[in-house]
C-alpha positions as CSV (number, residue, x, y, z in Angstrom):
1,M,18.7,49.3,5.7
2,N,18.0,53.0,6.2
3,R,15.8,52.7,9.3
4,F,17.4,56.1,10.7
5,K,17.4,58.1,7.6
6,G,16.7,61.8,8.7
7,K,17.0,61.0,12.5
8,T,19.7,62.4,14.6
9,V,21.7,60.4,17.0
10,V,24.0,61.6,19.8
11,V,26.7,59.1,21.1
12,T,29.0,59.9,23.8
13,G,32.4,58.3,24.1
14,G,31.8,57.8,20.4
15,N,35.4,57.9,19.0
16,K,36.7,54.3,19.8
17,G,35.5,50.9,21.1
18,I,31.9,50.2,21.6
19,G,31.0,53.8,21.0
20,L,32.5,54.1,17.6
21,A,30.8,50.6,16.7
22,I,27.4,52.1,17.6
23,A,28.0,55.2,15.7
24,T,29.2,53.5,12.7
25,R,25.9,51.2,12.6
26,F,23.7,54.2,12.9
27,A,25.8,56.0,10.2
28,Q,25.3,52.9,7.9
29,E,21.7,53.0,8.5
30,G,21.3,56.7,7.4
31,A,21.3,58.6,10.7
32,N,23.0,62.1,11.3
33,L,25.6,61.6,13.9
34,V,27.0,63.7,16.6
35,I,30.0,61.8,18.3
36,A,31.1,63.1,21.6
37,S,34.1,62.4,23.6
38,V,36.5,64.1,26.2
39,E,39.3,63.4,23.8
40,A,40.1,65.7,20.9
41,E,40.6,62.8,18.6
42,V,36.6,62.7,18.3
43,E,36.6,65.3,15.6
44,Q,38.8,63.3,13.2
45,A,36.7,60.1,14.1
46,A,33.7,61.9,12.9
47,K,35.2,63.0,9.7
48,S,36.5,59.5,9.1
49,L,33.0,58.0,9.6
50,A,31.5,60.6,7.3
51,E,34.2,59.8,4.6
52,A,33.6,55.9,5.0
53,T,29.7,56.0,5.1
54,G,28.5,59.2,3.6
55,A,26.6,60.1,6.7
56,K,26.4,63.7,8.0
57,T,28.5,63.7,11.2
58,A,29.9,66.2,13.8
59,G,32.5,65.5,16.3
60,V,32.3,67.3,19.7
61,V,34.8,67.6,22.3
62,C,32.6,67.2,25.6
63,D,33.0,66.4,29.5
64,V,30.1,64.7,30.3
65,T,30.5,65.6,33.9
66,D,30.2,69.2,33.1
67,P,26.3,70.3,32.8
68,E,27.2,73.3,30.5
69,A,29.2,71.3,28.2
70,V,26.5,68.7,27.7
71,K,23.9,71.4,27.2
72,A,25.9,72.7,24.5
73,L,26.4,69.3,23.0
74,Y,22.7,68.9,22.7
75,D,22.2,72.5,21.4
76,R,24.7,71.5,18.8
77,A,22.8,68.5,17.7
78,E,19.7,70.7,17.6
79,K,21.3,73.4,15.5
80,A,23.2,71.2,13.2
81,F,20.5,68.7,12.4
82,G,17.2,70.0,13.7
83,G,16.6,67.9,16.7
84,V,17.7,64.9,18.8
85,D,15.9,61.6,18.1
86,I,18.3,59.1,19.9
87,S,20.9,59.3,22.6
88,V,23.1,56.7,23.5
89,Q,25.1,57.2,26.8
90,N,28.3,55.3,26.3
91,A,31.0,57.3,27.9
92,G,32.6,55.3,31.0
93,I,35.8,54.9,32.8
94,I,37.0,52.3,35.1
95,T,39.9,51.7,37.7
96,I,40.7,48.7,39.7
97,A,42.2,48.7,43.0
98,K,41.9,46.9,46.6
99,V,39.5,48.8,48.7
100,E,42.2,49.9,51.1
101,D,43.9,51.6,48.2
102,L,40.9,52.9,46.4
103,T,40.8,56.6,46.6
104,V,38.0,59.0,46.9
105,T,39.3,60.7,44.0
106,E,38.8,57.5,41.9
107,W,35.3,56.9,43.5
108,D,34.2,60.4,42.6
109,A,35.4,60.4,39.1
110,T,34.1,57.1,38.2
111,M,30.6,58.0,39.6
112,A,30.7,61.3,37.9
113,V,31.5,60.0,34.4
114,N,29.6,56.9,34.6
115,T,26.4,57.8,36.4
116,K,26.1,61.6,36.7
117,G,27.4,61.9,33.1
118,A,24.8,59.6,31.9
119,F,22.1,61.5,33.9
120,L,23.1,64.8,32.5
121,C,22.9,63.6,28.8
122,C,19.4,61.9,29.4
123,Q,18.3,65.2,30.9
124,Q,19.3,67.3,28.0
125,A,18.1,64.7,25.6
126,I,14.7,64.5,27.0
127,R,14.4,68.3,27.1
128,H,14.9,68.4,23.3
129,M,12.9,65.3,22.8
130,R,9.9,66.8,24.9
131,A,10.3,70.2,22.8
132,S,9.7,68.5,19.6
133,G,6.9,66.4,20.5
134,K,8.1,63.7,18.5
135,G,9.3,61.3,21.3
136,G,12.7,59.6,21.0
137,R,15.1,56.8,22.4
138,L,17.4,56.8,25.3
139,I,20.0,53.9,25.7
140,N,22.3,53.7,28.6
141,I,25.5,51.6,28.5
142,A,25.6,49.9,32.1
143,S,27.8,46.7,32.4
144,G,27.8,43.1,33.5
145,Q,28.7,44.7,36.8
146,A,25.3,46.2,37.1
147,R,24.2,42.7,37.6
148,D,27.1,41.3,39.5
149,G,29.8,43.5,41.2
150,F,33.3,42.2,40.7
151,I,36.2,42.3,43.2
152,Y,38.4,45.4,43.3
153,T,35.6,47.5,41.5
154,P,33.0,48.8,44.0
155,H,33.0,52.1,42.5
156,Y,32.4,50.9,39.0
157,A,29.9,48.5,40.0
158,A,27.9,51.1,42.1
159,S,28.2,53.5,39.0
160,K,26.7,51.0,36.9
161,F,24.0,49.8,39.2
162,G,22.9,53.4,39.4
163,V,22.7,53.5,35.6
164,M,20.2,50.7,35.8
165,G,18.1,52.4,38.5
166,M,18.1,55.7,36.8
167,T,16.9,54.0,33.5
168,Q,14.0,52.4,35.1
169,S,13.0,55.7,36.9
170,L,13.2,57.7,33.6
171,A,11.4,55.4,31.7
172,K,8.3,55.7,34.0
173,E,8.5,59.5,34.0
174,V,8.7,59.8,30.1
175,A,6.7,57.1,28.8
176,L,3.6,59.3,28.0
177,D,6.0,61.5,26.0
178,N,6.7,58.4,23.5
179,I,10.3,58.4,25.0
180,T,11.6,55.0,25.6
181,V,14.7,54.5,28.1
182,N,16.5,51.2,27.9
183,A,19.9,50.1,29.1
184,I,22.3,47.4,28.1
185,C,24.8,45.4,30.0
186,P,27.9,44.5,27.9
187,G,29.9,41.6,29.0
188,I,33.7,40.9,28.0
189,I,34.0,43.0,24.7
190,K,37.3,43.5,22.9
191,T,38.1,47.0,23.7
192,D,40.9,49.2,25.3
193,M,39.0,49.0,28.4
194,W,39.1,45.2,28.5
195,D,42.9,45.2,27.7
196,Y,43.2,47.4,30.8
197,N,41.2,44.9,32.7
198,D,43.0,42.0,31.6
199,R,46.5,43.5,32.6
200,V,45.4,44.9,36.1
201,W,43.1,42.3,37.2
202,G,45.6,39.7,35.8
203,K,48.2,40.8,37.9
204,M,45.9,41.2,41.1
205,L,44.3,37.9,40.8
206,G,47.3,35.7,39.9
207,D,50.4,35.4,37.6
208,F,48.5,35.9,34.3
209,G,50.5,37.1,31.1
210,P,49.0,39.3,28.7
211,G,45.5,37.9,27.3
212,E,45.5,34.9,29.8
213,L,43.0,36.2,32.3
214,M,40.6,37.2,29.7
215,A,41.0,33.9,27.9
216,S,40.2,32.0,31.1
217,W,37.1,34.2,31.7
218,V,36.1,33.6,28.1
219,E,35.9,29.8,28.6
220,N,33.1,30.5,31.1
221,I,30.9,32.1,28.3
222,P,28.5,29.5,26.9
223,M,29.3,30.9,23.4
224,K,33.2,30.7,23.8
225,R,34.2,33.9,22.6
226,A,34.6,37.6,23.6
227,G,32.1,39.9,21.9
228,E,32.9,42.7,19.5
229,G,31.5,46.2,19.3
230,K,29.3,45.3,16.4
231,D,27.4,42.6,18.7
232,V,26.5,45.7,21.1
233,A,25.8,48.1,18.2
234,G,23.1,45.5,16.8
235,L,21.1,45.7,20.0
236,I,21.3,49.4,20.3
237,A,20.2,49.8,16.8
238,F,17.1,47.7,17.5
239,L,16.4,49.4,20.7
240,A,16.5,52.6,18.9
241,S,14.2,51.4,15.9
242,D,10.5,51.4,15.5
243,D,10.5,47.7,16.4
244,A,11.2,48.5,19.8
245,E,8.6,51.2,20.3
246,Y,6.9,49.1,23.0
247,I,10.1,48.1,25.0
248,T,11.1,50.4,27.8
249,G,12.7,50.3,31.4
250,Q,14.5,47.2,30.4
251,T,18.3,46.1,31.0
252,I,19.5,43.7,28.5
253,N,22.8,41.6,28.8
254,V,24.9,41.4,25.8
255,D,27.6,38.9,27.0
256,G,27.4,35.5,25.0
257,G,25.3,34.0,27.8
258,L,27.8,34.6,30.6
259,I,25.0,36.2,33.0
260,M,21.6,34.9,32.2
261,S,18.6,36.6,33.6
């Protein structure tokens, strides 16, 4: 399929994990890709994706908590490919700590990346989409913790609930501009973040060896498996497509049925 031929897509946190799977799916379907990350490896990730798929790509080092850096990111997309059609706010961080040990620094950093960062990217994407008059698609990555906050992560849960509320508010504001705004809530997905979750929660919740806590949680998933990046990317591609033009303000779970709503 070439559903996104001629479209320009920005993906933050796009150099690995879910973000790279999303970027790969868009590249395979003909999009021009701007992949952003705070990590310098993003430039090589973009080159590798171009070589593998033939897509036009650019890798940009960007701190999504910095308004000027975010503006430069979207200006780069405009300059390189002539516009911004789809923006996926995927950059995110997590730490795990008991409430007595959770620092203000950890709280602020998590809110800054996960919520403020998503807002800044949406803000710049909307400016470009409104200026073009062509509309667009905004897709925010929330979390299962936007549905059900879990132990030892109040800051992360708060940041992701914020993403869901922001999605609904923006969807109402830009609906008449032909811009849709949706969010997704990934569940247990095989990523570096979930390796960290398994290791740290495993120590705090019991004497779990590597992989054991995650495996026990997977048993509670009706489909009995952890997700993969491609499971998330498939929904993202649908929400970005013309088939989803009448869907906005929604938050959709991608978790094998772990949380049903």
